[in-house]
N, C-alpha and C positions, 0 to 999 in steps of 0.2 A: 405066643408070644409076637408073631407075625399077624395074626389075625386080632390083636389087642391093638398093634400099631395102625393096623388099617383101619377100626373102628377110630381113634385118634384124628388119624388124618381128616376123615368123614366128617367127624363132629366140627373139627375146624373150618372145612370148608364150608358148614352148613352155616356157622357164626359169621362166616367173611359176606355170605349171600345175604344175610339178615342185614348188616352193618351196611351193606352195599343199599339193599331196597332202604333203607331208613334214610339213608344220604338224601338219596334222589326223592324221596316225599316230603323231604324240609323246603319251605319257600322262605326265602330272604326277603324280609318289607323294608323298604326303604325308610330311612327317619323322614317322617311326615315334616314336611317345611311351611314353616309359617308363612303369612303373605306378608308381613314385615319383610322377608329373606328375599323377597322376589323383586326382582327390578320393574314388575309391573304392579297394577293395583289389585289387582287379583280377580278371577273370573267370578267367584261367589258375589263382591260390591258391585261390580259391573252390573249384575243384575238390575240392581235396585237405586243405582246412582246414575242421574243422565250425566254424562261426561261434558265439558264444556272446553275447549283449545284452550291449549296455556297460552298465558298473557306476558308479556314483559315492560308492565307499566303500571302506576298505581290505580286502582279502580275509581280513586277522585275523577283522574283526569278520563279514566272511558267512558264513566257515565254520566259527568253532571254538564249542564248547559253552560261549557265555556265561553260561548259568544256572548251572555249575560254578565258574568264575572260576579254573580249575584251572590252574597253569603247569608246565611240566616239564624238567626238565634229562635231556640224554643225556649220561655220561660214557664214554669211549672211553679205556683205559689199555693202552698196551704195555709188558707187563711183562716183565722179563729172565726166561727161561727155567729158570732153575736157581730161580729166584724166587716162581714163582708157586703154590706151593702155602703157602707161609710168606705173600704176598699174602692168599690166599683166606682164611687163618685171620684175619688183622688186619680184613680188611675185615667179617666176619662178626661180631667182637666188637662193631667201633664201630656197626655198620650196628642191632644188638641195643641197643645203649645208646641212641641217637637215638630209636629206634621205642617205648622205654619211657617216653622221657622228653616230657613233655606239653607240656614249654616252647619244643620247637623243631615248627614248621608244616610240618614236612616227613615225609615218608613212603619207603622203598622199594617202586617198582611191581614191580620185577624188579634180578636178579642173573645173569652168567651169563659163563660162560667160551665164547669161540668155538670150535668143532669145526673147521669148516670155514669156509676164507676166511681172513681173517689169523691167524696161530697165535700163538698166548700171548698173548693181547688179553683184557681185559675190559670187559665195558660193562653201564654200570648206568643204572639208568631211576628218577630220583625225581620225587616229585609234591608240589608247593609249594601247598595250598589256601588260596585268597584271591592268588593270583597274585603281581605285582611286590611288593607292600607284605609276604605273606609268605617271599618271596625274600631279602628286604632284610632282616628281623627274625633271620631264620634265621642268614645270613652275619654279622650282625654279632654274635649270639651265642659263632658258632663261633670268629672272631677274638679272643673276651677267653676262649675256653676254653682252660687250661692242658695239658689232658688232649688237646685236642683238635689244639693245637700240636704235640705230642710225637709224635702217632699220624702228623699228615701228612709230616713229618720224617722215621719210621721210613720211611712210603710209599715217599717220594720216593727211598731210597737201593736202590728193588727196579725202577722204571721208568724204561724208555728213553724213553719219550713220553706226554702226555697233549693229550687234546682235548674241551672241552665243545659242547652246544646247547644252547639255551634253545629248547621247541616249546611249540605249541598244538596240542589236540586237534581232529579232524575231529568234526563237530557229528553228521554218519550214523555214525561208525562205533561200534564196541560197546566198554563203557567197559570198563577192563582191570582186569580186579577177578582176586583170588587163585583160583588151582587148585591141586588137589591132585598131577595129575602119577600118574605120570611122563612126561613130555613132553619132544619135541625143542621149540624155536624157531628161527624163520627171522625176520630181518629184512630186508626186502627195500627199500633204498633206493635212490631216484629223484632225480637231479639233472636239474631241470626248466629249459625254456627261461624265461628272465625274462618275466613278463609273463604265464603260462600256467597258472597255480594256481586260478585260479577255473573254467577249462576241465576241468582236471585233475578238480576237485572236484565239478563238474556231471555228470561222467562218472561215476564213482565212486559217486556219493551213488543213479546206478540200480543200478551193478554190483555193489554190496557184498551184496546178495539172493542173487548169484549164488555166493557163497561160507560161507555159514551152514550146511550142510546137516549138517558133522561137527562144528561149535563150532569150527572151527579160523583165527576171524577173534578175535584178543587185542584191536588197537588201531591206531590211525593218527594220525600225528602231520605237523607240518609245522613247518619253523624259523622262527623269529623272528629270533633272533640266532645268531651263527657263521655257517656254511657259508648261504647264503641258497636259498632256492627249493630246498629239501632237502625230500623226504616219506619219511617211513618207514610201513612195514605191517610188522604184527609176527602171525605166524601159530603157530599149535600145532597138532603132528601128535605121533601115537604114534610113530612112527617112520619111517626116509626113505621106504621101502614104502607107506606109508599116505601121506607127502607127496605120492609121485605118482598115486597112485590119485586122490587127493582134487582134483590139480591137473587129468587128465584130465578128469577128471568136469565140470569148470566147461565143459569145450568139447559137452557134449553139451547145457547149456543154452541154448536159443535166447535171445539178446542179449549173450552174452558175449564172440564174436567181434568184434561191433562195439566193444564197449570198448575190446577190443586193439587195432583197428584206427586207433581215434580218439585214442588216446590215445599210442600210441608216436612218431608225430611230435613229443610233448613234452618227449620225454626227452631232455636230453645224454648221461647215462652213466646207469647202473644198477649195482646191487653185491649180490648175498646173502651172508650168515653163516646158518650154521648153527650153532647155540649150545646150549650145556648148561647147564641150571642150577645155580646155586653152593648149598649148604646150606642158607643163610638166604634165598633166595628166596622172595617169595610166589607166585609164579609155576614152579611146580614142572612 
């Protein structure tokens, strides 16, 4: 019996040792923490996103030319193909009348027909000096103008659809002034991810210097009403070959590649239009 008891004691000791070793080998892994549970943005995301200092003001105040107080309107008119010539003649007549009339605080910056991109499309860029009050004053006067009402009714017969946006001008971009031409124009439109406009502006404020060599930079704008977080960059070139050479030369300048690297992740979609100025356009 003594011998049996000793054996059982030895068995119990061995079992205890085995259990102890197993316990020591166990590794307790902490519950994975999601990035959203952290007070920081997460180290992985910081490898790819160029951080911008937090701001406590609307991006429209931080990025626009506050000294000019100008508001811009971009119009996109999709015209019936058989009506495009008649539409252009009608627009020339009305735009010239508005330019000559000092009672209307608006002016045409440029008018184009799309050459490559959406076909049979007219694009117009208007400036309202004085901002929203000037826009309101102009619309009130036009709504009481019998001749303008007749023009709109006639124009409506020629259109398939139309769209507009109210824009502000980037403070660091060139002022869109009249040009003699002849030129073709490219409007590159970027739809940005919400919340990235300040970051976009920070990068382009440094990058615009790389695109001034051939006087190709015309104007840069961002939307306030209409499709939001939309940016339009307007460029002028002698022809398509000049466009290709000018764009390729930008890649030879140190710093342009980093601009592209940091701004591409901010874009949801983008579009390029090649446009031909209409007869009445101040930008020829």
